One Martini backbone bead per residue (centre of mass of N, CA, C, O) as a GRO file, in nm:
protein
   66
    1MET     BB    1  -3.587  -1.177 -18.594
    2ILE     BB    2  -3.663  -1.508 -18.461
    3ALA     BB    3  -3.903  -1.623 -18.226
    4THR     BB    4  -3.978  -1.911 -18.018
    5TYR     BB    5  -4.283  -2.040 -17.878
    6ILE     BB    6  -4.476  -2.199 -17.617
    7VAL     BB    7  -4.831  -2.234 -17.584
    8ALA     BB    8  -5.062  -2.269 -17.331
    9GLY     BB    9  -5.429  -2.331 -17.372
   10MET     BB   10  -5.500  -2.350 -17.662
   11THR     BB   11  -5.833  -2.429 -17.844
   12CYS     BB   12  -5.875  -2.181 -18.054
   13GLU     BB   13  -5.911  -1.913 -18.266
   14HIS     BB   14  -5.949  -1.708 -18.039
   15CYS     BB   15  -5.681  -1.761 -17.904
   16VAL     BB   16  -5.505  -1.680 -18.141
   17ALA     BB   17  -5.611  -1.389 -18.161
   18SER     BB   18  -5.531  -1.296 -17.877
   19VAL     BB   19  -5.229  -1.345 -17.898
   20SER     BB   20  -5.173  -1.184 -18.154
   21GLU     BB   21  -5.271  -0.909 -18.052
   22GLU     BB   22  -5.085  -0.874 -17.804
   23VAL     BB   23  -4.805  -0.926 -17.943
   24SER     BB   24  -4.830  -0.702 -18.171
   25GLU     BB   25  -4.791  -0.464 -17.936
   26VAL     BB   26  -4.506  -0.513 -17.919
   27ALA     BB   27  -4.214  -0.384 -17.928
   28GLY     BB   28  -4.084  -0.461 -18.262
   29VAL     BB   29  -4.314  -0.604 -18.387
   30GLU     BB   30  -4.393  -0.742 -18.721
   31ARG     BB   31  -4.464  -1.059 -18.659
   32VAL     BB   32  -4.734  -1.309 -18.620
   33ASP     BB   33  -4.731  -1.668 -18.545
   34VAL     BB   34  -4.997  -1.912 -18.498
   35ASP     BB   35  -5.018  -2.257 -18.383
   36LEU     BB   36  -5.260  -2.447 -18.259
   37ALA     BB   37  -5.162  -2.748 -18.275
   38THR     BB   38  -4.864  -2.671 -18.131
   39GLY     BB   39  -4.835  -2.374 -17.984
   40ARG     BB   40  -4.685  -2.197 -18.183
   41LEU     BB   41  -4.474  -1.900 -18.153
   42GLU     BB   42  -4.396  -1.644 -18.388
   43VAL     BB   43  -4.149  -1.379 -18.371
   44THR     BB   44  -4.105  -1.082 -18.559
   45GLY     BB   45  -3.811  -0.871 -18.505
   46GLU     BB   46  -3.672  -0.590 -18.330
   47ARG     BB   47  -3.592  -0.588 -18.015
   48VAL     BB   48  -3.745  -0.820 -17.866
   49SER     BB   49  -3.894  -0.890 -17.571
   50ALA     BB   50  -3.943  -1.177 -17.401
   51ASP     BB   51  -4.095  -1.060 -17.157
   52ALA     BB   52  -4.312  -0.911 -17.326
   53VAL     BB   53  -4.427  -1.161 -17.459
   54ARG     BB   54  -4.507  -1.311 -17.202
   55ALA     BB   55  -4.696  -1.085 -17.100
   56ALA     BB   56  -4.890  -1.088 -17.344
   57VAL     BB   57  -4.981  -1.379 -17.311
   58ALA     BB   58  -5.091  -1.340 -17.025
   59GLU     BB   59  -5.300  -1.119 -17.105
   60ALA     BB   60  -5.457  -1.338 -17.287
   61GLY     BB   61  -5.448  -1.616 -17.086
   62TYR     BB   62  -5.155  -1.740 -17.109
   63GLU     BB   63  -4.862  -1.967 -17.147
   64VAL     BB   64  -4.526  -1.984 -17.146
   65VAL     BB   65  -4.334  -2.310 -17.184
   66GLY     BB   66  -4.097  -2.265 -17.445
   0.00000   0.00000   0.00000
């Protein structure tokens, strides 16, 4: 399963690293791809909770907006 989210507030590679690190710790996540230019976050895995992904993004200091 691949889920796509839009993350607001990322401005640099440190932002990308923070989001990637937090989301990769969510149960079931196998792969995380973050595109700084578009704010696109792709999460690959099985039975990954969208709420858990949103919480992980918030923990990194950003917000899922789409």
